[in-house]
N, C-alpha and C positions, 0 to 999 in steps of 0.2 A: 679409469678413475672411479673410485668407490663413491657411493651415494653421499656419505658423510663428507668426503673431500669436496664434492661438488657444491654442497651448501657453504662450506668454508670459502671456496673460490669466489662465490658470488658476494659474500660478505666483505672479502678483502678487496676485490677488483672494482666492483660496481657499487660504490656507496653513493646514495642520493639523499636529498631532502624529501619532504612529503610523507614521512612515516607516521601519519596520524593514527592509523588503525593499530599499529604496533605499540605506539606510546599509550594510546587509550587503554589497551589491554594491560599494559604494565602499571599504569598509575591509577586506574579505576575512574577516570574522568571520561565522559562520553565524547566521541569524536567532534560533535558539533559545539562542545564547550571548550575545545582546545583552539587557541588562536595560533594558526600555522604561519609563521614567518619563514619557514624553511623551504616552502614551495612558492616559486615566483610566478604564480598565475594571477590573472586579473581578479582582484578581490570583489569587484562589483558584478561579476558574472555568476552564472550564465544569464543572459537576457531572458525576460519572461517568455518571449516568443520561442526560444529554444526549448524551454521546459514544456511548453504547450505542444510543440511538434513531437517531442518524445512521447508524451501522453497519447497523442493522436495516432502514433505509430505502433503502440503496444499490440494491437490485433495482428500486425504483420510479423511478429516474432515466431509465428508458426511456420514461416517460410524461410528458405535460404535467402541470403541477400544477393543482390545482383553481382555477377562476376566481373562485369565490365565497368560498373559505376559510371556510366557515360554522363549522366546528368551532373553528378558531383564533380567530375573532372572538367566539364564545361563551365560550371559555376566557379571553380577555383581558377581556371584559366582566365576568365573574365576579371576576377578579383585581382590577380597579380599582373595581368597584361601580357599574356602569352597565348599560344595556341594549345588546345586541349591535347594534341598528340604528344606534347612534351611533359605531361603530368603523370606522375606515378603516386600510388597510394599505399599506406601501410597502417598497421595496427599501432598507431603512434609513431613518431619519428624514430624512436628507439628500435622498432622492428625494422625500419628502413636502413638504419645503420648496419645492422647485422646482415640484412639481405644484400645490400650493395657490396659490402666487403666480400661476402661469400660468392657473388656472381661475377664481380669485375676486378678483383684484386688478387694477384698471385705473389707479388714481390713484397719487400719490406714496407711497413707503414710508418710514415714520418708524423710524429705528434709533437708540435710545439707546446711547451708547458707554460703555465698551468692550463688544463683542459678538462672538459666534461669526461668523466671516467668511463662512460659506456663505450667509447671508441677503443680504449685499451682492452676492456673486457671482451669486445667482439673480436679484436685481433688475436688475443690469447686463446679464445675459444676455437678459432680457425687455425691455430698453429702458425700464425704469421709473425715474422720477425718485426720488432718494433725499434725505431730509432727516435729517441726522445731528444728534443731541441731545448736546451736550457734557456730560461728567460733572461731578459734584462730587468733585474729587480722583479717587479710583478708583471711586467709587460711582455707580450709575445715577441720572440726574436725572429721576425719574418725574414730578415736578411740572412741569418744562418740557415733557415729552412730553404730559402731559394738557392743558396750556395750548395747545400746538400743535394738538392735536386739536380743541379748542373754537374756535380762532381761524381755522383754514383747512381746506379740503377735503383729505382724505387717503384713500388706498386701503387702507392697512394699517399696523399698528404691531406691533413685535416686541420681546419681552423673554424672557430666559432666567432660570429660577428653579430651582436656584441659578444665578447668572450664570457664564458661561464667557467669559473665563478666570479671573476674580477669586475665584469661590466665594462671592460675596455672596448671602445669603438675603434675598429681597425681602419687605417688609412686606405681609401679606395685605390689610389695609385699603386700602393704596395700589394694590395690584393690582386690587382690585374697583372702585375709583374709576376706574382706567384703562379697564376693560372697560365700565363704565357710560357713561363719556364717549364711548367709541368707538361704542357702540350709538346714542347720540343723533345722531351724525354719519354713521351707516351705514358705519363703518370696520371692516374685518376685524382681529381681534386674534389673534396667534399667541403662545402662552405655551409656551416650550420647556422641558419638564421632564425632559430627557434624564438628568439626574443626581439626580432626585428620590429614588430608592431609596438612593442613595449619599450622602445628605445628612442633616444634623441641623437640625431646626427649620423646614424648608420646608413651606409649605401648598400643597396641590394644588388646582387649579381644575376638575378633571375633572367634578365634579357640577354645576358652573355651566353646562355646555354644554347642559343640558336647557332652561334658561331664556334663554340667549343664543345666537341663531343666527349671531352674528358672531364666535364664539369657537372657536378650534382649540387644543387642548392636545396637544402632541407628546411622545411617550415613546420610549425605547429599550428593547429587550429584550436586546440584545447587551452593553451596558455593565454592567448590574447582575449579569448571569449569566456574563459573562466569555468571550464568543465573538464579538468584533467582525469576525472574518474571514467570518462568515456574515451576510449583510445582510438584516435584518428589523427594521422599526420600525412604530409604529402611532400613530394620532392619535385623539382623542375630539372629537366635534363634535355639533351638533344633528342628529337623524335626517333631517330634510328636506335638510340640507346634505350629509350622508353619501350620501344617495340621488343627489343631483346630482353629487357627486364620482364615485361608482361608474359613473354613466351614460357617462362619458367617460374613465375611468381606464385606465391602461396595463394590458394583459392580462398575466397570468402574472408579476406583479412580485415575488411571493414563491415561491421554488423549493421543490421537494419536501423537500430536506434542511433548508432554513431552517425550513419549517413543522414538520417533525418535531422539530427542536431547540427551537423556540419552545414547542410544546405540552408537551414534556417539562420545559423550564425553568420553566414556569408552575406546575408541581406542586412546585417546590423552594423553598417559602417558608421552611422551616427552614434550608436552606442559606443563603438570603439573610440571615436574621436572624443566623445564626452568623458568616458572613463579614463582615457589616457591623460587628458587635461587635469582631471582630479588627482590622479596618481602622482603626476609630477609636481603638482602643487603641494601635495602631502609629503612627497619625498624631500622637498626643500626644507619644510618645517621639521620633519623627523631627523634629517641629517644635521640641522642646526642644533636641535635640542640634545641629541646624543653627544654632539661635540662639546656641550657645556658640562657633561658629566665627567668628573675627575677620573683620569686613567683610561678613558675610552677615546679612540681616534677613528672617526668614520672616514672612509677613503672614497674619493670621487669616482663616479661611475656614470656611464651613459645609458644604463638600463633601469628597469623598475626594481632593482635590488642593489645593495652595496655591501662591502665588507667593513668590519670593524677590527682595528688593530688593538689587541689586548695587552701589548708589551708592557705597558705601565699601569695595568689595572690591578695586578696581584692575583688575577684569576687565570687558570688555564682554560682553553676553549671548552673542554669536556666538563670541567667543574662549573663554569658559568651556565652552560647549556642545562646541566642538571638542576642548578638552583633556580633557573628561570621556569622550570616545570612546576615549581611551587606556586606560580601564578597562572598555571595553565597555558604557558607560552612556550612554543616550540621553535627553535632556531636551528640553523645548519652550522655545525662546527666543521672546520676545514682541515683538521690535522691529517686526514687521509689523502688530501689532494697533493699529487706530485708537483713539484716546482714552486710551492708556496713555502717559504722558509721563515715562518713566524707564526705567532698565535693569533688566528683569525676566526671570527664568526662571519656568516653571511646572513643578512636579513632582507626579506622582500618588503615592499611598501604595501600596507593594508589600509583599511578604512580608518578615519580619524579617531574614533573611540578606541579601536584596537591598537593603534599606534600609541595612544596615550597610556594604555595598560602596559605596553612594552617599556616606555620611557619611565613610568613610575616604578616598574619592577627593577630596571637597571639602576635607577637612583637609590632605591632602598637596599639593593644587594651590595652596591659598592660602598654605601655608608655602613652597612652591617658588617662588612669585612673588617673594618677597623675595630669593631667591638667583639669579634669572635675570639675564641680560645687561641692563644693562652691569655691574652689581655681581655678577660671576660668578667666585667664587673657585675655585681648584683644589681638588678633593676630596683631602683628606689621605690617605684610605685606599685610593683607587683600586679600589673593589670592583667597579665595572662592567666594566672592561676590563683586558686585559693591558697590557704596556708600550706606550705610544703616544707619538707624536712631540710633540704639542701638546695640553695639557689646558686651555687657556683657556676652552673652551666645554664644560666638564664638564656644565653644565645646558644642554642643546641648545635654542636659541631656536625650533627648528622642531618641537619635540616636541608632539604626536605627528605625525610625517610620514605614518604609515600606509603607508609605501612599502617593500615587501619587497625591492625591487631593491638597496637599500643595506645589507641585513642585518637589518632590524627584523622582528619577528614578535610575534604574541600568544602569551602563555604563561598557563597556569592558575595562579591565585594567590588565596588568601584567599576561596575560594568563588566567584570570578569569573575574569575574564581581564584581563591587563594588557599593554600594548604594551611590549615589551622591546627595548632598543637595544644589548644586550650584544655582538652581533656586528657592529654598525655602527661603523666606524672612520673614515668619510669626513670628519667634521667635525674630526678630530684631525690631519689633515695640515696642516703649517705654512702652506702657501700658501692652503689653503682657509680655515683659521681667520682669517688676516689679511683675506681678502676678505669673510668674513662680518661681522667686526667693523666693517669699513669701510662695508658696505652697510646695516647695522642700527644704526649709531651714533645715529641720531635716532629710532629706533622704540621705542615703548612695548610691551613684550612681552605685557602683560595686556590692553590695549584694542585692539591692532591687529587688523585684519581677517585671519582665518586664510588666506583666499584670497590676499591680498597677500603674507603671509609665505611661503606655500608657492610662490608665483610667484618670489620671490627665490631660494628654495632651488633651484627648477627651473633658473633661469637660471645659477646657480653650477655646477650639475651639468653643464650643457652646455658650460662653458668647458673647452677641452682642456688637459690637464696634461702 
C-alpha cells in the first residue's frame, strides 16, 4: 500500500470528532476559542489536581516511564473493584483496540451497527474479515449478533455501552447472553465502556472478567476526567489473558505525564460525581431548547451526548456543520457512520454558556435558511455595510467563507466568536452578484456540499474584473 493510499485509508475508515487542531488551522481561530461539541469529554476537566501533578512530574520526562505501571494498575483496580492482575494499559483505549485484535483475534469480526469506527479500521488494518450486523432502526441488533455467533465461527464481537454515536444504553441481560454465547464458540468479546462514567443507567461488565476469559472491557480515563490530549486508557480482562497480553505488549505505552495525570484523576471521585450531576442537568436543558428549534429533532440518549435528526431542517449534516463554524462551534456530523440511515449530527454536552452559544447559533442559522438565496430580500436597514452597489446577496450564499482575504474575520460576541462579513464588499459588486445568481440558480443553500459552494466562490474570485 502506497503512502498516499494509507492517508486516504485513515480518512475513510476511522473518522472521529475532536478535530480542533485541524479546524483551527483551516479557519484561523485559535484552538481555545473553538467550542468543541464533537468530542464527548468532560467539559469541566481536568481537575486542578491533575494539572498540578503534570507540572510536578515535568522533571521526570528525562527518564523512560515504568514498564510495569504497577502503581497505576493497582489504583485502577481499586477504582473499578477488581484485582490488579486483570488490568491492562494502553496509549488510549484506541491503542488497546488494535492491540487486542492483533494478539487475540484470528477469525471474522462481528460488528453490530452503528459503531465506533476504530474497530472497523483495526480489523481492516489486520486483514480480518468483517461481518456487519444491521441495526433495528438506530438500535443495535444484539439478537442477530447472538444468532450469528451461534451459527458460524467468529473471532471477535464488539459492542459499546453506552453505544457510540447513538448513546443507547444496552440491556444488561442481553449483554450477558452475548458473552455467554461467545464463550461457547470460543469468541473474544470486547465491551467498550468508554462513556460508562458519563452515562445514566449503563451496567458495567468489569466483574464478569474473572469468570469469562474471552471478555475484555475497555475504559477511558481521559474522557470522564477531561484530558483527552493525554493518551491513557485501560482494559479489564481475566488475569491469565492479561498475563498473555503483557508478555508481548508494546513497551512504554503510557508516558510519565500520562501516568501522573491518571493517578491524580483516580483520586477525584467527588469531582466526577459533581461534574456528572452538572452535565446531566445541562443535558436536559440543552435537549429541551434544541427541541424547540424548527426542523431539529434531538434524540434520547443515556450518555453525555446525543444526536440531532436534521430530516426536516433543510440542512445536510455537512452543510450545518460548516455553517456552525461561523460561530466557532464544532460538531460531529455522522454521514460517514455505517448503519445510520439519515441526516444526523452528534453533540456533546458542555458548560452552560457554551451550550447557549450553540443554541443561539442553531436558532440563527435555521432562521437565516429561510432568507437565503434564491429568496434573498434586500435588508431594509443595511446594518452590515456602508453604501454598496448591489444588495441582492445581502445573505451571502457562501457564508461562512472563512476567507480573510476578502475582508471577513472572527469577532468576539455573546461569549463566543462569530464570523463577521462587515468589511467584505466583494459580493456586492454588480457584475459579481449577477455571476453568483447565475451560478447558484439551481443550488439548495441548506443541503449543498460546502466544498462545492466554496469551489464556486473560488472560481468567481479568479475571474478578472
